[in-house]
RODO-2510 file (C-alpha; in nm, 4 decimals, decimal comma):
residues 328
     n   res          X          Y          Z
     1     x    -7,0150   -17,0512   -20,1784
     2     x    -6,9605   -16,7398   -19,9692
     3     x    -7,0362   -16,7365   -19,5846
     4     x    -7,0006   -16,4292   -19,3668
     5     x    -6,9055   -16,4985   -19,0041
     6     x    -6,9473   -16,2701   -18,7059
     7     x    -6,8270   -16,3411   -18,3530
     8     x    -6,9775   -16,1656   -18,0570
     9     x    -7,0158   -16,2373   -17,6757
    10     x    -7,3404   -16,2581   -17,4756
    11     x    -7,3817   -16,2526   -17,1096
    12     x    -7,6617   -16,4052   -16,8910
    13     x    -7,7331   -16,3330   -16,5237
    14     x    -7,8156   -16,6242   -16,3067
    15     x    -8,1372   -16,6273   -16,0983
    16     x    -7,9232   -16,6758   -15,7927
    17     x    -7,5617   -16,7395   -15,7186
    18     x    -7,5133   -17,1054   -15,8372
    19     x    -7,2804   -17,2943   -15,6208
    20     x    -7,0956   -17,6367   -15,7021
    21     x    -6,7840   -17,7808   -15,5335
    22     x    -6,5524   -17,5826   -15,7535
    23     x    -6,7097   -17,2417   -15,6712
    24     x    -6,9998   -16,9991   -15,7280
    25     x    -7,1264   -16,8504   -16,0407
    26     x    -7,3531   -16,5357   -16,0729
    27     x    -7,3064   -16,4642   -16,4414
    28     x    -7,2124   -16,6623   -16,7445
    29     x    -7,0593   -16,5484   -17,0719
    30     x    -7,0578   -16,7207   -17,4162
    31     x    -6,9341   -16,6604   -17,7578
    32     x    -7,2037   -16,6289   -18,0229
    33     x    -7,1353   -16,7178   -18,3746
    34     x    -7,3525   -16,6052   -18,6569
    35     x    -7,3178   -16,7266   -19,0101
    36     x    -7,5049   -16,5819   -19,3190
    37     x    -7,4964   -16,7145   -19,6725
    38     x    -7,5435   -16,5053   -20,0005
    39     x    -7,9160   -16,5751   -19,9937
    40     x    -7,9478   -16,4427   -19,6386
    41     x    -7,9980   -16,7525   -19,4560
    42     x    -7,8609   -16,7293   -19,0992
    43     x    -7,7144   -16,9782   -18,8466
    44     x    -7,6333   -16,9222   -18,4872
    45     x    -7,4524   -17,1077   -18,2139
    46     x    -7,3331   -17,0457   -17,8589
    47     x    -7,0254   -17,1734   -17,6843
    48     x    -6,9516   -17,1417   -17,3209
    49     x    -6,6248   -17,3243   -17,3138
    50     x    -6,4725   -17,5626   -17,0627
    51     x    -6,4074   -17,3395   -16,7542
    52     x    -6,2290   -17,6016   -16,5503
    53     x    -5,9705   -17,6163   -16,8429
    54     x    -5,9192   -17,2409   -16,8336
    55     x    -6,1279   -17,1652   -17,1540
    56     x    -6,2387   -16,8031   -17,1714
    57     x    -6,4411   -16,5958   -17,4242
    58     x    -6,1127   -16,4280   -17,5307
    59     x    -5,9560   -16,7554   -17,5958
    60     x    -6,2483   -16,8820   -17,7951
    61     x    -6,2788   -16,5709   -18,0042
    62     x    -5,9009   -16,5988   -18,0891
    63     x    -5,9583   -16,9624   -18,1987
    64     x    -6,2655   -16,8709   -18,4170
    65     x    -6,0816   -16,5676   -18,5726
    66     x    -5,8083   -16,8182   -18,6733
    67     x    -6,0498   -17,0347   -18,8734
    68     x    -6,2632   -16,7493   -19,0177
    69     x    -6,1183   -16,7696   -19,3645
    70     x    -6,1881   -17,1495   -19,3792
    71     x    -6,5430   -17,0761   -19,2826
    72     x    -6,5868   -16,8084   -19,5485
    73     x    -6,4552   -17,0472   -19,8097
    74     x    -6,7237   -17,3120   -19,7241
    75     x    -6,5572   -17,5436   -19,4673
    76     x    -6,7910   -17,8267   -19,3578
    77     x    -6,8870   -17,9559   -19,0164
    78     x    -6,6615   -18,2526   -19,0679
    79     x    -6,3601   -18,0472   -19,1710
    80     x    -6,4154   -17,8492   -18,8570
    81     x    -6,3279   -18,1398   -18,6504
    82     x    -5,9749   -18,1022   -18,7764
    83     x    -5,9582   -17,7239   -18,7921
    84     x    -6,0413   -17,6550   -18,4247
    85     x    -5,9871   -17,8458   -18,1012
    86     x    -6,2763   -17,9682   -17,8933
    87     x    -6,4246   -17,6880   -17,6704
    88     x    -6,6507   -17,3820   -17,6703
    89     x    -6,5155   -17,2322   -17,9937
    90     x    -6,5857   -17,5309   -18,2046
    91     x    -6,9116   -17,5840   -18,0325
    92     x    -7,0494   -17,2410   -18,1171
    93     x    -6,9324   -17,2659   -18,4902
    94     x    -7,0492   -17,6271   -18,5262
    95     x    -7,3819   -17,5430   -18,3859
    96     x    -7,4187   -17,2428   -18,6121
    97     x    -7,3370   -17,4614   -18,9191
    98     x    -7,6153   -17,7098   -18,8177
    99     x    -7,8524   -17,4144   -18,8004
   100     x    -7,7375   -17,2672   -19,1376
   101     x    -7,7659   -17,6142   -19,2981
   102     x    -8,1197   -17,6521   -19,1725
   103     x    -8,2323   -17,3063   -19,2828
   104     x    -8,0628   -17,3623   -19,6466
   105     x    -8,2151   -17,7044   -19,6880
   106     x    -8,5592   -17,6372   -19,5529
   107     x    -8,5293   -17,9479   -19,3317
   108     x    -8,5159   -17,9343   -18,9490
   109     x    -8,1843   -18,0122   -18,7890
   110     x    -8,3244   -18,3259   -18,6241
   111     x    -8,3956   -18,4639   -18,9694
   112     x    -8,0501   -18,3777   -19,0781
   113     x    -7,9337   -18,5867   -18,7755
   114     x    -8,1303   -18,8961   -18,9028
   115     x    -8,4364   -18,8660   -18,6838
   116     x    -8,7785   -18,9328   -18,8260
   117     x    -8,9405   -18,7461   -18,5473
   118     x    -8,8705   -18,5971   -18,2042
   119     x    -9,0481   -18,5988   -17,8680
   120     x    -9,0355   -18,3753   -17,5637
   121     x    -8,7722   -18,4575   -17,3127
   122     x    -8,7709   -18,4945   -16,9313
   123     x    -8,4888   -18,2873   -16,8056
   124     x    -8,3173   -18,2905   -16,4719
   125     x    -8,3632   -17,9712   -16,2693
   126     x    -8,0246   -17,8904   -16,1072
   127     x    -8,0198   -17,7812   -15,7319
   128     x    -7,6753   -17,6238   -15,6375
   129     x    -7,5049   -17,6356   -15,3102
   130     x    -7,6742   -17,4361   -15,0413
   131     x    -7,7675   -17,4114   -14,6806
   132     x    -8,0228   -17,6546   -14,5290
   133     x    -8,2844   -17,3919   -14,5059
   134     x    -8,2185   -17,2669   -14,8610
   135     x    -8,2280   -17,6242   -14,9827
   136     x    -8,5833   -17,6661   -14,8299
   137     x    -8,6931   -17,3518   -15,0088
   138     x    -8,5689   -17,4883   -15,3354
   139     x    -8,7430   -17,8239   -15,2823
   140     x    -9,0653   -17,6451   -15,2028
   141     x    -9,0485   -17,5174   -15,5580
   142     x    -8,8832   -17,8151   -15,7479
   143     x    -8,9824   -18,1101   -15,5280
   144     x    -9,2517   -18,2281   -15,7703
   145     x    -9,0252   -18,2276   -16,0680
   146     x    -8,9670   -18,5815   -16,2024
   147     x    -8,5829   -18,5665   -16,2211
   148     x    -8,3557   -18,3745   -15,9879
   149     x    -7,9772   -18,3324   -16,0129
   150     x    -7,8324   -18,2501   -15,6655
   151     x    -7,4923   -18,0816   -15,6426
   152     x    -7,3037   -18,1747   -15,3271
   153     x    -6,9481   -18,1290   -15,1929
   154     x    -6,7324   -18,3513   -14,9655
   155     x    -6,9124   -18,2214   -14,6462
   156     x    -7,2254   -18,3869   -14,5251
   157     x    -7,3745   -18,4877   -14,8740
   158     x    -7,6004   -18,7643   -14,7227
   159     x    -7,7820   -18,5040   -14,5028
   160     x    -7,8497   -18,3145   -14,8209
   161     x    -7,9773   -18,6168   -14,9957
   162     x    -8,1915   -18,7306   -14,7061
   163     x    -8,3694   -18,3943   -14,7145
   164     x    -8,4045   -18,4087   -15,0864
   165     x    -8,5661   -18,7607   -15,0552
   166     x    -8,7920   -18,6408   -14,7734
   167     x    -8,9288   -18,3498   -14,9735
   168     x    -8,9086   -18,5160   -15,3106
   169     x    -9,0295   -18,8684   -15,2457
   170     x    -9,1248   -18,9451   -15,6170
   171     x    -8,8368   -18,7809   -15,8020
   172     x    -8,5798   -18,9701   -15,9669
   173     x    -8,2302   -18,8486   -15,8361
   174     x    -7,8738   -18,7872   -15,9763
   175     x    -7,6042   -18,6703   -15,7428
   176     x    -7,3055   -18,4718   -15,8612
   177     x    -7,0030   -18,4096   -15,6437
   178     x    -6,8024   -18,2551   -15,9415
   179     x    -6,4878   -18,4552   -15,8291
   180     x    -6,5151   -18,3621   -15,4664
   181     x    -6,5083   -18,6961   -15,3096
   182     x    -6,2276   -18,9348   -15,2233
   183     x    -6,2525   -19,3031   -15,2959
   184     x    -6,3151   -19,3891   -14,9380
   185     x    -6,6006   -19,1349   -14,9189
   186     x    -6,7501   -19,2813   -15,2373
   187     x    -6,7509   -19,6279   -15,0719
   188     x    -6,9123   -19,4887   -14,7613
   189     x    -7,1724   -19,2718   -14,9385
   190     x    -7,2746   -19,4962   -15,2314
   191     x    -7,4741   -19,7563   -15,0295
   192     x    -7,6705   -19,4974   -14,8717
   193     x    -7,7226   -19,3170   -15,1957
   194     x    -7,8717   -19,6418   -15,3294
   195     x    -8,0971   -19,6753   -15,0301
   196     x    -8,2248   -19,3186   -15,1130
   197     x    -8,3057   -19,4088   -15,4667
   198     x    -8,0106   -19,2281   -15,6402
   199     x    -7,9856   -19,3542   -15,9999
   200     x    -7,6580   -19,2031   -16,0875
   201     x    -7,3444   -19,0622   -15,9275
   202     x    -7,1722   -18,8145   -16,1607
   203     x    -6,7944   -18,7848   -16,1453
   204     x    -6,7349   -18,8517   -15,7721
   205     x    -6,3555   -18,8546   -15,7757
   206     x    -6,0901   -18,6217   -15,9356
   207     x    -6,0089   -18,7330   -16,2833
   208     x    -5,6477   -18,7740   -16,1699
   209     x    -5,7655   -19,0246   -15,8995
   210     x    -6,0346   -19,2220   -16,0887
   211     x    -5,8170   -19,5244   -16,1612
   212     x    -5,9396   -19,6367   -15,8113
   213     x    -6,2729   -19,7008   -15,9846
   214     x    -6,1428   -19,9684   -16,2048
   215     x    -6,2855   -20,3053   -16,0781
   216     x    -6,4885   -20,1394   -15,8080
   217     x    -6,8554   -20,2590   -15,8008
   218     x    -7,0479   -19,9442   -15,6965
   219     x    -7,4000   -20,0050   -15,5882
   220     x    -7,5028   -19,6954   -15,7993
   221     x    -7,4125   -19,6336   -16,1559
   222     x    -7,1079   -19,3958   -16,2033
   223     x    -7,1175   -19,1241   -16,4717
   224     x    -6,7955   -18,9747   -16,6137
   225     x    -6,8175   -18,5977   -16,6827
   226     x    -6,4899   -18,4191   -16,6535
   227     x    -6,3167   -18,7521   -16,7516
   228     x    -6,4486   -18,7641   -17,1008
   229     x    -6,4743   -18,5032   -17,3654
   230     x    -6,4630   -18,6741   -17,7103
   231     x    -6,4320   -19,0199   -17,8596
   232     x    -6,0606   -19,0148   -17,7968
   233     x    -6,1276   -19,0316   -17,4195
   234     x    -6,3522   -19,3469   -17,4268
   235     x    -6,0788   -19,6124   -17,3940
   236     x    -5,9527   -19,4623   -17,0750
   237     x    -6,2847   -19,4583   -16,9011
   238     x    -6,4111   -19,8092   -16,9839
   239     x    -6,4160   -20,0328   -16,6798
   240     x    -6,4444   -19,7401   -16,4409
   241     x    -6,7813   -19,5838   -16,5342
   242     x    -7,1102   -19,7193   -16,6606
   243     x    -7,2439   -19,3857   -16,8091
   244     x    -7,0987   -19,0655   -16,9768
   245     x    -7,2274   -18,7134   -16,9654
   246     x    -7,1920   -18,5662   -17,3213
   247     x    -7,1758   -18,1857   -17,3159
   248     x    -7,1580   -18,0064   -17,6592
   249     x    -6,9109   -17,7494   -17,4968
   250     x    -6,6793   -18,0451   -17,4296
   251     x    -6,7182   -18,2265   -17,7422
   252     x    -6,6845   -17,9164   -17,9545
   253     x    -7,0408   -17,9220   -18,1030
   254     x    -7,3248   -18,1670   -18,2007
   255     x    -7,1315   -18,3382   -18,4753
   256     x    -6,8693   -18,4924   -18,2407
   257     x    -7,1378   -18,5291   -17,9759
   258     x    -7,3488   -18,7540   -18,1865
   259     x    -7,0534   -18,9537   -18,2909
   260     x    -6,9359   -18,9959   -17,9177
   261     x    -7,2975   -19,1045   -17,8169
   262     x    -7,2991   -19,3735   -18,0803
   263     x    -6,9582   -19,5136   -17,9846
   264     x    -7,0229   -19,5011   -17,6156
   265     x    -7,3542   -19,6943   -17,6767
   266     x    -7,1713   -19,9475   -17,8885
   267     x    -6,9243   -19,9846   -17,5934
   268     x    -7,2008   -20,0702   -17,3425
   269     x    -7,2290   -19,7315   -17,1755
   270     x    -7,5432   -19,5474   -17,0986
   271     x    -7,5530   -19,1807   -17,1881
   272     x    -7,6581   -18,8395   -17,0660
   273     x    -7,6663   -18,5048   -17,2517
   274     x    -7,5632   -18,2259   -17,0140
   275     x    -7,4731   -17,8629   -17,0383
   276     x    -7,2277   -17,6338   -16,8781
   277     x    -7,4728   -17,3373   -16,8586
   278     x    -7,6595   -17,1728   -17,1344
   279     x    -7,9687   -17,0187   -17,2945
   280     x    -8,2231   -17,1852   -17,5115
   281     x    -7,9955   -17,1320   -17,8153
   282     x    -7,7239   -17,3436   -17,6459
   283     x    -7,9861   -17,6065   -17,5396
   284     x    -8,1340   -17,6496   -17,8827
   285     x    -7,8845   -17,8638   -18,0342
   286     x    -7,8473   -18,0615   -17,7145
   287     x    -8,2194   -18,1354   -17,7463
   288     x    -8,1303   -18,3365   -18,0725
   289     x    -7,8707   -18,5406   -17,8831
   290     x    -8,1192   -18,5977   -17,5970
   291     x    -8,3431   -18,8006   -17,8358
   292     x    -8,0862   -19,0764   -17,8105
   293     x    -7,9793   -19,0414   -17,4438
   294     x    -8,0897   -19,2168   -17,1267
   295     x    -8,0556   -18,9027   -16,9092
   296     x    -8,1096   -18,5406   -17,0062
   297     x    -7,9811   -18,2319   -16,8164
   298     x    -8,0611   -17,9375   -17,0209
   299     x    -8,2039   -17,6941   -16,7614
   300     x    -7,9516   -17,4144   -16,8319
   301     x    -8,2232   -17,1514   -16,9303
   302     x    -8,4209   -17,2290   -16,6007
   303     x    -8,1104   -17,1003   -16,4113
   304     x    -8,1009   -16,7631   -16,5849
   305     x    -8,3001   -16,4429   -16,5331
   306     x    -8,3631   -16,3986   -16,9058
   307     x    -8,3359   -16,5856   -17,2288
   308     x    -8,3561   -16,5369   -17,6100
   309     x    -8,6888   -16,4496   -17,7806
   310     x    -8,8735   -16,7647   -17,9006
   311     x    -8,7048   -16,9587   -17,6096
   312     x    -8,7687   -17,3338   -17,5483
   313     x    -9,0715   -17,4029   -17,3519
   314     x    -9,0194   -17,5835   -17,0143
   315     x    -9,2977   -17,6983   -16,7945
   316     x    -9,2427   -17,8741   -16,4624
   317     x    -8,9292   -18,0610   -16,5795
   318     x    -9,0429   -18,1315   -16,9369
   319     x    -8,8705   -17,9655   -17,2417
   320     x    -9,0258   -17,9009   -17,5686
   321     x    -8,8612   -17,9009   -17,9058
   322     x    -8,7016   -17,5685   -18,0032
   323     x    -8,8894   -17,3437   -18,2374
   324     x    -8,7383   -17,3160   -18,5813
   325     x    -8,7219   -16,9468   -18,5363
   326     x    -8,4709   -17,0119   -18,2536
   327     x    -8,2500   -17,2778   -18,4016
   328     x    -8,2465   -17,5627   -18,6409
***
């Protein structure tokens, strides 16, 4: 079996500068892997990498070039778990392998993942850190969406959340400080978050300080994001968090993500599928994982100015299955 592999980069402009506690993003860049077999079947996958760990497109391209000969020789997705470390390079290649396998077999990728059917998903709409006036503008647009994820920093997060609850009285809420809080701030803010109906607080403390969470009975469920990437990280987070955010760029693709979700569920954790950024091509494999998860945050394309042809359809917070012409 002969497979050709091509590696490129793609860039997407954001609708507006997107701010979280770590900084502001106006443009995102990904590696794009395309696999073609001898019969002309094509599989594609995108990888954005783990920015807070220093991954760049140059690094990911170098990693992919290093395993190209194995891919051409027919390496499997399972073998890929040993050939590349977790991260964006393996994510792009693994997702391209899933796409190619679906095209070659004539079966949708969700069937290859063991599903008998798929249903549309309710995805969070993420609202980045912004001024009070800009927040109200965003809520005028998104306040009727069923699930909102609110990015906050260490300064005045409760004021932000009170405004959100005022303008989006029926929305389910997730708050995401991206490691910006201290333990004392969490203990101060969490009871108010509960009063405001927040269902999940995502990665409130720096990973290096989250041992303080062990034994803490938080009034709102805590979700690990930066603290967990693959199955190897699960033992360290048990007893500190009640949920994990599984992102394909962190796990290194859908193959590991599905294994992580299953193991987390067996350990008594709830699960979320999330994304770094990304086009519809990056969200498509996440849609499969989302069929198993309690929370879905796959709004990457909604934050961009443009997308791929045959993009995933989004409607007021609801996400449809990807078209076969796009992926899987």
